[in-house]
LODREN-282719 format. One line per field, with one value per atom (N, C-alpha, C): residue number from 1; atom name; y, x, z. Coordinates in Angstrom, 2 decimals. Atoms other than C-alpha are relative to their C-alpha. Layout:
residues N
pos c(NUM/...) .
site c(CA/...) .
yy c(Y/...) .
xx c(X/...) .
zz c(Z/...) .
This chain:
residues 118
pos c(1/1/1/2/2/2/3/3/3/4/4/4/5/5/5/6/6/6/7/7/7/8/8/8/9/9/9/10/10/10/11/11/11/12/12/12/13/13/13/14/14/14/15/15/15/16/16/16/17/17/17/18/18/18/19/19/19/20/20/20/21/21/21/22/22/22/23/23/23/24/24/24/25/25/25/26/26/26/27/27/27/28/28/28/29/29/29/30/30/30/31/31/31/32/32/32/33/33/33/34/34/34/35/35/35/36/36/36/37/37/37/38/38/38/39/39/39/40/40/40/41/41/41/42/42/42/43/43/43/44/44/44/45/45/45/46/46/46/47/47/47/48/48/48/49/49/49/50/50/50/51/51/51/52/52/52/53/53/53/54/54/54/55/55/55/56/56/56/57/57/57/58/58/58/59/59/59/60/60/60/61/61/61/62/62/62/63/63/63/64/64/64/65/65/65/66/66/66/67/67/67/68/68/68/69/69/69/70/70/70/71/71/71/72/72/72/73/73/73/74/74/74/75/75/75/76/76/76/77/77/77/78/78/78/79/79/79/80/80/80/81/81/81/82/82/82/83/83/83/84/84/84/85/85/85/86/86/86/87/87/87/88/88/88/89/89/89/90/90/90/91/91/91/92/92/92/93/93/93/94/94/94/95/95/95/96/96/96/97/97/97/98/98/98/99/99/99/100/100/100/101/101/101/102/102/102/103/103/103/104/104/104/105/105/105/106/106/106/107/107/107/108/108/108/109/109/109/110/110/110/111/111/111/112/112/112/113/113/113/114/114/114/115/115/115/116/116/116/117/117/117/118/118/118) .
site c(N/CA/C/N/CA/C/N/CA/C/N/CA/C/N/CA/C/N/CA/C/N/CA/C/N/CA/C/N/CA/C/N/CA/C/N/CA/C/N/CA/C/N/CA/C/N/CA/C/N/CA/C/N/CA/C/N/CA/C/N/CA/C/N/CA/C/N/CA/C/N/CA/C/N/CA/C/N/CA/C/N/CA/C/N/CA/C/N/CA/C/N/CA/C/N/CA/C/N/CA/C/N/CA/C/N/CA/C/N/CA/C/N/CA/C/N/CA/C/N/CA/C/N/CA/C/N/CA/C/N/CA/C/N/CA/C/N/CA/C/N/CA/C/N/CA/C/N/CA/C/N/CA/C/N/CA/C/N/CA/C/N/CA/C/N/CA/C/N/CA/C/N/CA/C/N/CA/C/N/CA/C/N/CA/C/N/CA/C/N/CA/C/N/CA/C/N/CA/C/N/CA/C/N/CA/C/N/CA/C/N/CA/C/N/CA/C/N/CA/C/N/CA/C/N/CA/C/N/CA/C/N/CA/C/N/CA/C/N/CA/C/N/CA/C/N/CA/C/N/CA/C/N/CA/C/N/CA/C/N/CA/C/N/CA/C/N/CA/C/N/CA/C/N/CA/C/N/CA/C/N/CA/C/N/CA/C/N/CA/C/N/CA/C/N/CA/C/N/CA/C/N/CA/C/N/CA/C/N/CA/C/N/CA/C/N/CA/C/N/CA/C/N/CA/C/N/CA/C/N/CA/C/N/CA/C/N/CA/C/N/CA/C/N/CA/C/N/CA/C/N/CA/C/N/CA/C/N/CA/C/N/CA/C/N/CA/C/N/CA/C/N/CA/C/N/CA/C/N/CA/C/N/CA/C/N/CA/C/N/CA/C/N/CA/C/N/CA/C/N/CA/C/N/CA/C/N/CA/C/N/CA/C) .
yy c(-1.21/-0.02/1.25/-1.30/3.48/0.70/-0.96/6.25/0.69/-0.69/8.20/-0.75/0.84/5.32/-0.42/0.32/4.31/0.88/-1.30/7.81/-0.13/-0.15/7.83/-1.04/0.94/4.69/-0.11/0.07/5.09/1.46/-1.33/8.92/0.05/-0.05/8.35/-1.43/1.45/4.55/-0.03/0.17/4.70/-1.32/1.29/1.02/-0.07/0.13/1.77/0.63/-0.47/3.74/-0.88/1.15/0.69/-1.06/1.32/-2.39/-0.89/1.08/-4.81/-1.31/1.20/-8.03/-1.17/1.14/-11.40/-0.42/0.31/-13.12/0.71/-0.65/-11.13/1.29/-1.09/-8.27/-0.29/0.32/-8.14/1.22/-0.77/-6.46/0.50/-0.57/-6.08/1.21/-1.14/-3.75/1.21/-1.00/-1.69/0.71/-0.35/-1.47/0.66/-0.70/-0.57/1.54/-1.23/2.17/1.02/-0.96/3.69/0.47/-0.50/3.76/0.79/-0.96/5.26/1.17/-1.36/8.03/0.70/-0.49/8.57/0.58/-0.53/9.11/1.04/-0.78/11.01/1.59/-1.16/13.42/0.56/-0.46/13.55/0.63/-0.49/14.00/0.69/-0.89/15.61/1.14/-0.85/17.48/1.03/-0.70/18.61/1.17/-1.03/20.24/1.07/-0.97/21.70/1.18/-0.97/23.51/1.10/-0.74/24.74/0.70/-0.79/25.96/1.26/-0.98/27.82/1.09/-0.88/29.44/0.86/-0.74/30.42/0.99/-0.94/32.00/1.27/-1.02/34.08/0.77/-0.79/35.10/0.78/-0.78/36.28/1.14/-1.16/38.52/0.96/-0.94/40.14/0.33/-0.41/41.98/0.91/-1.06/44.84/-0.58/0.81/42.01/-0.98/0.69/40.66/-0.16/-0.16/41.70/-0.87/0.80/40.11/-1.56/1.38/36.94/-0.65/0.54/36.51/-0.33/-0.02/37.00/-1.40/1.22/34.24/-1.27/1.18/31.93/-0.29/0.26/32.38/-0.63/0.82/31.38/-1.33/1.33/28.22/-1.01/0.98/25.99/0.03/-0.03/27.15/-0.29/0.39/26.81/-1.49/1.37/23.38/-0.73/0.61/22.41/0.21/-0.17/23.91/-0.92/0.74/21.98/-1.35/1.32/18.71/-0.19/0.05/19.46/-0.05/0.04/20.24/-1.15/1.33/17.31/-1.15/1.04/14.97/0.18/-0.19/16.75/-0.27/0.48/16.40/-1.29/1.61/12.72/-0.76/0.76/11.72/0.53/-0.28/13.67/-0.10/0.07/13.22/-0.86/0.88/10.87/0.57/-0.35/11.18/1.33/-1.35/14.42/0.99/-1.03/16.14/0.37/-0.34/15.67/0.79/-1.00/17.20/1.27/-1.57/20.12/0.54/-0.60/20.55/0.34/-0.16/20.38/1.16/-1.23/22.89/1.25/-1.29/25.26/0.63/-0.21/25.14/0.67/-0.45/25.80/1.53/-1.35/28.69/1.04/-0.90/30.34/0.24/-0.17/29.90/0.75/-0.62/31.26/1.51/-1.09/34.26/0.88/-0.68/35.11/-0.07/0.03/34.06/-0.42/0.25/34.20/0.06/-0.17/35.23/-1.16/1.04/31.92/-0.76/0.81/29.86/-1.49/1.55/26.27/-0.87/0.47/24.10/-1.32) .
xx c(0.65/0.04/0.89/-0.80/1.45/-0.23/0.12/1.98/-1.29/1.26/-1.20/-1.16/1.31/-3.81/0.28/-0.16/-2.21/-0.39/0.32/-2.62/-1.45/1.57/-6.20/-0.76/0.42/-6.90/0.06/-0.19/-5.64/-0.63/0.51/-6.95/-1.54/1.39/-10.37/-0.71/0.26/-11.46/-1.53/0.95/-14.06/-1.00/0.58/-14.87/-1.11/1.26/-17.35/-1.08/0.98/-19.29/-0.76/0.24/-19.54/-0.86/0.50/-21.63/1.09/-0.97/-19.76/-0.03/-0.02/-18.84/-0.09/0.00/-19.54/-1.60/1.27/-22.52/-0.27/0.65/-22.62/-0.68/1.02/-24.21/-1.59/1.38/-27.91/-0.71/0.72/-29.89/-1.37/1.14/-32.90/0.50/-0.57/-30.91/0.17/-0.21/-30.09/-1.41/1.30/-33.74/-0.63/0.83/-34.96/0.77/-0.67/-32.18/-0.49/0.76/-33.58/-1.23/1.42/-37.12/0.18/-0.04/-36.15/0.46/-0.52/-34.04/-1.09/1.16/-37.00/-1.00/1.07/-39.52/0.58/-0.49/-37.27/0.10/-0.09/-36.59/-1.33/1.39/-40.36/-0.77/0.88/-41.85/0.39/-0.71/-39.32/0.78/-0.78/-36.91/-0.66/0.67/-39.23/-0.73/0.53/-41.69/0.57/-0.80/-39.08/0.53/-0.50/-37.69/-1.11/1.08/-41.03/-0.46/0.32/-41.87/1.08/-1.22/-38.41/-0.47/0.25/-39.26/-1.13/1.13/-42.73/0.16/-0.31/-41.49/0.85/-0.60/-38.90/-0.95/0.86/-41.75/-0.94/0.90/-43.96/0.72/-0.67/-41.27/0.24/0.00/-40.80/-1.25/1.30/-44.04/0.02/-0.28/-42.62/0.04/-0.19/-42.10/-1.43/1.05/-45.69/-0.57/0.70/-47.13/1.06/-0.70/-44.15/0.03/0.05/-44.20/-1.43/1.16/-47.88/-0.16/-0.06/-47.35/0.84/-0.71/-44.76/-0.65/0.75/-47.09/-0.90/0.86/-49.71/0.32/-0.54/-47.56/0.53/-0.55/-46.19/-0.85/0.59/-48.86/0.08/-0.23/-48.54/1.41/-1.40/-44.89/0.10/-0.07/-45.26/-0.79/0.67/-47.70/1.04/-0.95/-45.29/1.43/-1.05/-42.39/-0.16/0.39/-44.17/-0.08/0.18/-45.16/1.56/-1.27/-41.62/0.69/-0.61/-40.31/-0.49/0.52/-42.45/0.47/-0.46/-41.37/1.38/-1.52/-37.73/0.18/-0.15/-38.07/-0.42/0.47/-39.97/0.72/-0.96/-37.72/1.32/-1.51/-34.27/0.33/-0.68/-32.05/1.14/-1.08/-29.39/0.03/-0.39/-27.70/-0.66/0.82/-29.58/-1.31/1.21/-32.66/0.04/-0.23/-31.34/0.08/-0.52/-29.75/-1.41/1.34/-33.35/-0.76/0.98/-35.27/0.46/-0.43/-33.06/-0.01/-0.01/-32.64/-1.49/1.44/-36.53/-0.51/0.54/-37.14/0.60/-0.70/-34.65/-0.62/0.75/-36.42/-1.28/1.15/-39.79/-0.02/-0.17/-38.44/0.37/-0.20/-37.07/-1.14/1.16/-40.00/-1.44/1.12/-42.79/-1.19/1.53/-46.39/0.15/-0.31/-44.67/0.58/-0.81/-42.76/-0.99/1.05/-44.25/0.10/0.11/-45.45/0.66/-0.71/-42.88/-1.03) .
zz c(0.14/0.00/-0.02/0.24/-1.11/1.31/-1.14/1.47/0.20/0.11/0.60/0.35/-0.23/0.48/1.78/-1.26/3.85/1.18/-0.78/5.37/-0.05/0.12/4.17/0.92/-0.44/5.55/1.54/-1.54/9.08/0.53/-0.62/9.41/-0.31/0.26/7.94/-0.57/0.58/7.95/-0.59/0.94/5.20/-0.02/0.23/5.44/1.19/-0.79/8.37/-0.60/0.76/6.00/-0.93/0.86/3.67/0.57/-0.29/3.95/0.52/-0.45/6.14/-0.93/0.68/4.34/1.07/-0.93/5.71/0.65/-0.58/7.49/1.12/-1.42/10.70/-0.32/0.28/8.84/-0.02/-0.21/9.65/-0.91/0.97/6.54/0.83/-0.95/9.10/0.86/-0.77/11.15/-0.57/0.96/8.24/-0.44/0.24/7.21/1.26/-1.34/10.91/0.04/-0.23/11.02/-1.08/1.03/7.65/0.35/-0.62/8.94/1.02/-1.28/12.18/-0.44/0.47/10.36/-0.93/0.74/7.89/0.92/-1.02/10.73/0.64/-0.68/12.56/-0.74/1.07/9.65/-0.09/0.24/8.78/1.14/-1.13/12.21/1.08/-1.07/14.35/-0.55/0.62/12.37/-0.77/0.93/9.70/0.89/-0.85/12.22/0.73/-0.78/14.21/-0.85/0.94/11.25/-0.37/0.52/10.04/1.34/-1.16/13.71/0.17/0.04/13.63/-1.15/1.15/10.33/0.33/-0.39/11.36/1.04/-1.20/14.52/-0.56/0.42/12.55/-0.98/0.91/10.20/0.66/-0.95/12.94/0.55/-0.48/14.18/-1.18/0.96/10.80/-0.60/0.35/10.55/-1.28/1.20/8.21/-1.34/1.13/5.54/-0.21/0.12/5.88/-1.26/1.27/2.68/-1.13/0.84/0.87/0.18/-0.34/2.79/-0.21/0.38/1.99/-1.51/1.56/-1.61/-0.36/0.42/-1.65/0.44/-0.37/0.28/-0.81/0.99/-2.12/-1.31/1.35/-5.03/0.05/-0.33/-3.46/-0.72/0.52/-4.75/-1.45/1.48/-8.20/-0.53/0.29/-8.11/0.08/-0.30/-6.81/-1.26/1.17/-9.79/-1.22/0.90/-12.18/0.08/-0.35/-10.67/-0.32/0.17/-10.94/-1.69/1.56/-14.68/-0.58/0.66/-15.64/0.40/-0.28/-13.77/-1.06/0.96/-15.87/-1.48/1.33/-19.09/-0.19/0.02/-18.28/0.06/-0.06/-17.28/-1.27/0.97/-20.30/-1.27/1.27/-22.89/-0.05/-0.19/-21.49/0.81/-0.80/-19.66/0.82/-0.71/-17.01/0.37/-0.33/-16.51/-0.80/0.88/-19.42/0.59/-0.65/-17.64/1.24/-1.22/-14.46/-0.52/0.46/-16.39/-0.65/0.50/-18.30/1.09/-0.95/-15.09/0.82/-0.75/-13.21/-0.84/0.97/-16.00/-0.10/0.40/-16.80/1.59/-1.30/-12.82/0.20/-0.29/-12.74/-0.78/0.93/-15.81/0.55/-0.74/-14.13/1.18/-1.06/-11.03/-0.06/0.35/-12.57/-0.82/0.91/-15.07/0.64/-0.72/-12.75/-1.01/0.68/-14.34/-1.70/1.52/-17.73/-0.72/0.55/-18.20/-0.72/0.77/-21.00/0.60/-0.17/-20.24/-0.84/0.84/-21.59/-0.70) .
């Protein structure tokens, strides 16, 4: 093993991040950890972040009109996002689909209601 690879292996043991080899690995334990992490993010971290954002917005009364305008446009933006996602997925593959999707959403974000539907 050359010097750089040995140094990386001793300083940062990446093998603990990978799936262990052998029969001692329990796939059920991995599934349980994924489920617990997903539930924690969905039902604990998400509402906590939402509460902090709403608390911050409540303090900013001088920006209330702009905040209300943004909140009113969110459902329309979500619908456009879903529509553009399907168009990108059906017409392109791989990195080109991601590029088309991101650029399309950027155009829609900047132009707003004036942006043409793809």
